[in-house]
C-alpha positions in Angstrom: 39.2 -1.0 -3.8 37.2 2.2 -4.3 36.1 3.7 -1.0 34.9 6.9 0.8 32.6 7.8 -2.1 30.8 11.1 -1.4 28.6 12.7 -3.9 28.5 16.4 -3.3 26.1 17.2 -6.2 25.1 15.9 -9.6 28.3 17.4 -10.9 30.8 16.8 -8.1 31.9 13.7 -6.2 35.0 12.4 -4.4 36.4 8.9 -3.8 39.6 7.2 -2.9 41.4 4.3 -4.5 43.3 1.8 -2.3 45.9 -0.5 -3.9 45.2 0.9 -7.3 46.7 -0.8 -10.3 48.3 2.5 -11.4 48.0 1.5 -15.1 47.5 5.2 -16.0 49.5 7.6 -14.0 51.9 10.6 -13.9 55.3 9.3 -12.8 58.8 10.5 -12.5 61.1 9.5 -15.3 64.1 7.3 -14.5 67.1 9.5 -13.5 69.9 10.2 -16.0 73.3 8.8 -14.9 75.1 11.3 -12.8 72.2 13.7 -12.6 72.1 16.1 -9.7 68.3 16.1 -9.9 67.3 12.4 -9.9 63.6 13.2 -9.6 62.9 15.9 -12.1 61.1 15.2 -15.3 57.7 13.4 -15.2 55.7 11.6 -17.9 52.1 10.5 -18.2 52.4 6.7 -18.6 50.0 4.0 -19.8 51.1 0.6 -18.5 54.5 1.9 -18.0 54.8 3.3 -21.5 55.3 7.1 -21.7 52.6 9.0 -23.6 53.5 12.6 -22.8 56.4 14.2 -21.1 54.9 16.5 -18.4 58.0 18.2 -17.2 59.1 19.0 -13.6 57.4 20.2 -10.5 59.4 23.4 -10.6 56.7 26.0 -10.0 58.7 28.9 -11.7 59.3 26.8 -14.9 56.9 26.9 -17.8 54.5 24.0 -18.3 54.9 22.2 -21.5 53.7 18.8 -22.7 55.5 16.7 -25.4 54.1 13.7 -27.2 56.5 10.8 -26.7 54.6 8.0 -28.4 51.2 6.2 -28.6 50.5 3.5 -26.0 48.8 0.2 -26.7 45.0 0.3 -26.3 45.2 0.6 -22.5 43.1 3.8 -22.2 40.4 2.8 -24.6 40.2 -0.7 -23.1 39.9 0.6 -19.5 37.4 3.4 -20.2 35.3 1.4 -22.6 34.0 -0.6 -19.7 32.3 2.6 -18.5 30.7 3.3 -21.8 27.2 2.1 -21.1 26.3 5.0 -18.8 28.4 7.5 -20.8 25.9 7.5 -23.7 23.6 9.8 -21.7 25.3 10.9 -18.5 23.6 13.9 -16.9 24.5 13.5 -13.2 26.9 11.7 -10.8 25.6 9.4 -8.1 27.0 6.8 -5.7 25.5 3.8 -7.5 27.3 4.9 -10.7 30.7 5.2 -9.0 30.2 1.8 -7.4 29.3 0.3 -10.7 32.6 1.7 -12.1 34.7 0.6 -9.2 36.6 -2.1 -11.2 37.6 0.6 -13.7 38.5 3.2 -11.2 40.7 0.7 -9.5 42.9 0.8 -12.5 44.0 4.3 -11.4 46.8 5.1 -9.1 46.3 4.8 -5.3 45.1 8.1 -3.9 42.3 10.6 -3.4 40.2 11.7 -6.4 37.6 14.2 -7.5 35.1 13.4 -10.2 33.6 16.4 -12.0 30.9 16.3 -14.6 31.6 19.3 -16.9 30.3 21.0 -20.0 33.5 22.4 -21.5 33.5 24.8 -24.4 36.2 23.2 -26.5 37.8 23.8 -29.9 40.0 21.4 -31.8 43.4 23.1 -32.5 45.9 21.8 -35.1 47.7 25.1 -35.8 50.5 25.7 -33.3 50.0 29.4 -33.5 46.4 29.0 -32.3 47.2 26.9 -29.2 47.2 28.2 -25.7 50.7 26.8 -25.3 52.0 29.5 -27.7 49.4 32.2 -27.1 50.1 32.4 -23.4 53.9 32.9 -24.1 53.1 35.7 -26.5 50.8 37.4 -23.9 53.6 37.1 -21.2 56.2 38.6 -23.5 53.9 41.5 -24.4 53.3 42.1 -20.7 57.1 42.2 -20.2 57.7 44.3 -23.3 60.1 41.8 -24.7 59.0 39.8 -27.7 62.4 38.2 -28.4 61.7 34.9 -26.6 58.6 33.8 -28.4 59.8 35.2 -31.7 63.0 33.2 -31.5 61.2 29.9 -30.7 58.1 30.3 -32.9 54.8 28.5 -32.3 56.4 25.0 -33.0 58.7 25.5 -30.0 55.6 25.4 -27.7 53.5 22.8 -29.5 52.9 19.5 -27.7 53.3 17.7 -31.0 49.7 16.7 -31.7 46.4 18.2 -32.5 44.2 18.5 -29.4 41.3 20.1 -27.8 41.4 23.3 -25.7 39.1 25.7 -23.9 38.0 28.4 -26.2 38.9 31.0 -23.5 40.6 31.0 -20.1 38.4 29.8 -17.2 36.3 32.8 -16.0 36.0 33.9 -12.4 39.2 32.3 -11.1 41.7 33.7 -8.6 44.4 33.2 -11.3 43.3 35.3 -14.2 45.0 33.1 -16.8 43.7 29.6 -16.3 44.1 27.7 -19.5 42.8 24.3 -20.5 43.9 21.6 -22.8 42.8 18.0 -23.4 45.3 15.8 -25.2 44.5 12.5 -27.1 45.7 9.1 -26.1 45.3 7.7 -29.6 46.4 9.2 -33.0 44.0 11.8 -34.2 44.3 10.4 -37.7 42.6 7.2 -36.5 39.3 9.0 -35.9 36.5 7.8 -38.2 34.8 10.8 -39.9 31.5 8.9 -40.2 31.5 8.2 -36.5 32.3 11.8 -35.7 29.4 12.9 -38.0 27.0 10.5 -36.4 27.8 11.8 -32.9 27.6 15.4 -34.2 24.1 14.8 -35.5 23.0 13.3 -32.2 24.5 16.2 -30.2 22.7 18.7 -32.4 19.5 16.8 -31.7 20.0 17.2 -28.0 22.0 14.1 -26.8 24.9 14.6 -24.5 27.3 11.6 -24.6 30.2 12.0 -22.2 34.0 11.6 -22.7 36.3 10.4 -19.9 39.4 12.4 -19.1 42.1 11.9 -16.5 43.2 15.4 -15.5 44.9 17.6 -13.0 45.5 21.2 -12.1 49.0 22.6 -12.7 49.9 25.9 -11.0 53.0 27.9 -12.1 54.6 31.2 -11.3 56.7 31.5 -14.4 60.0 33.2 -13.9 58.5 34.4 -10.6 56.6 37.0 -12.6 53.6 35.4 -14.3 51.0 33.4 -12.4 49.4 30.7 -14.6 47.1 27.8 -14.0 46.4 24.9 -16.3 43.6 22.4 -16.5 45.4 19.5 -18.2 43.8 16.2 -19.2 44.4 13.1 -21.2 41.4 11.6 -23.0 40.8 8.1 -21.9 37.6 7.5 -23.9 35.5 9.7 -26.2 37.8 11.1 -28.9 35.1 10.9 -31.5 32.6 12.5 -29.1 34.9 15.4 -28.4 35.6 16.0 -32.1 31.8 15.9 -32.7 31.1 18.5 -29.9 33.8 20.8 -31.4 32.3 20.4 -34.8 28.8 21.1 -33.6 29.9 24.1 -31.5 28.3 22.7 -28.4 30.0 22.5 -25.0 31.4 19.0 -24.5 30.1 16.7 -21.7 33.3 15.5 -19.9 33.7 13.3 -16.9 37.0 14.5 -15.4 38.8 12.3 -12.9 41.5 14.2 -11.0 43.9 12.8 -8.3 44.5 15.4 -5.6 47.2 15.9 -3.0 50.6 14.4 -3.0 53.1 16.7 -4.6 50.8 19.1 -6.4 49.0 16.7 -8.7 45.7 18.1 -7.7 44.8 21.7 -7.0 41.5 21.7 -5.1 41.1 25.5 -5.6 41.5 25.1 -9.4 39.2 22.2 -9.6 36.5 24.1 -7.6 36.8 27.0 -10.0 36.5 24.8 -13.0 33.4 23.1 -11.5 31.9 26.5 -10.7 32.4 27.7 -14.3 31.5 24.5 -16.2 29.8 22.1 -13.8 26.9 20.2 -15.4 23.7 21.7 -14.2 21.0 19.3 -12.9 
């Protein structure tokens, strides 16, 4: 059941999911035998199959995602049921969320924010160009010690797959270094160039089809010296659309669904800052 729907604006809404199916969720990994930390590493799972290792909740550790394997077509099958209104989504409303209730009920039980965003994204396939590596270089330069990132190299920070990222840190936030990355839930090589080109032509002509992303805010104080914030998301539907936006150089229309509360998987402040910077204007 989806309940407590409240539309705050055309770009922001909130809702709750009761007895959610939890088919797509961030969950703790099974503990290793004899481990002194039985609840440590977490993974983004689709129907119980891990997609990305997300790492621990340790707020002084560095955030890093690692591709573990591709799921069955869970994400595409779930989000495809929303696709009718995604073709031209310019505002959120209660009727829309009610229409999508069967799909939203596939999420984990909890409280959610829905944000309709126009994100300036680029597709990155070079590890040296990703924020995962560039933020490590920036931290090392600030400390005056380049040994750490020089020893590891860009591949040591790479999540293992080409993805989309914000072209610059989120402006105007309390945390000056708020990075953003949207990672695929299907192999990038499966994208059809003809479909990408068709979407790119439509976007250039003024259309704004939306992609659906399950995301969250991750706050870190790395080594108790460097405050970082991440907007992280997994693409549920719209891989071709995001590739087309990046190719056309147009901010990507994204419907971000973020669970808040419960152990830091939210970040209301961070989501508010993202909405202020990139919220779709009526």
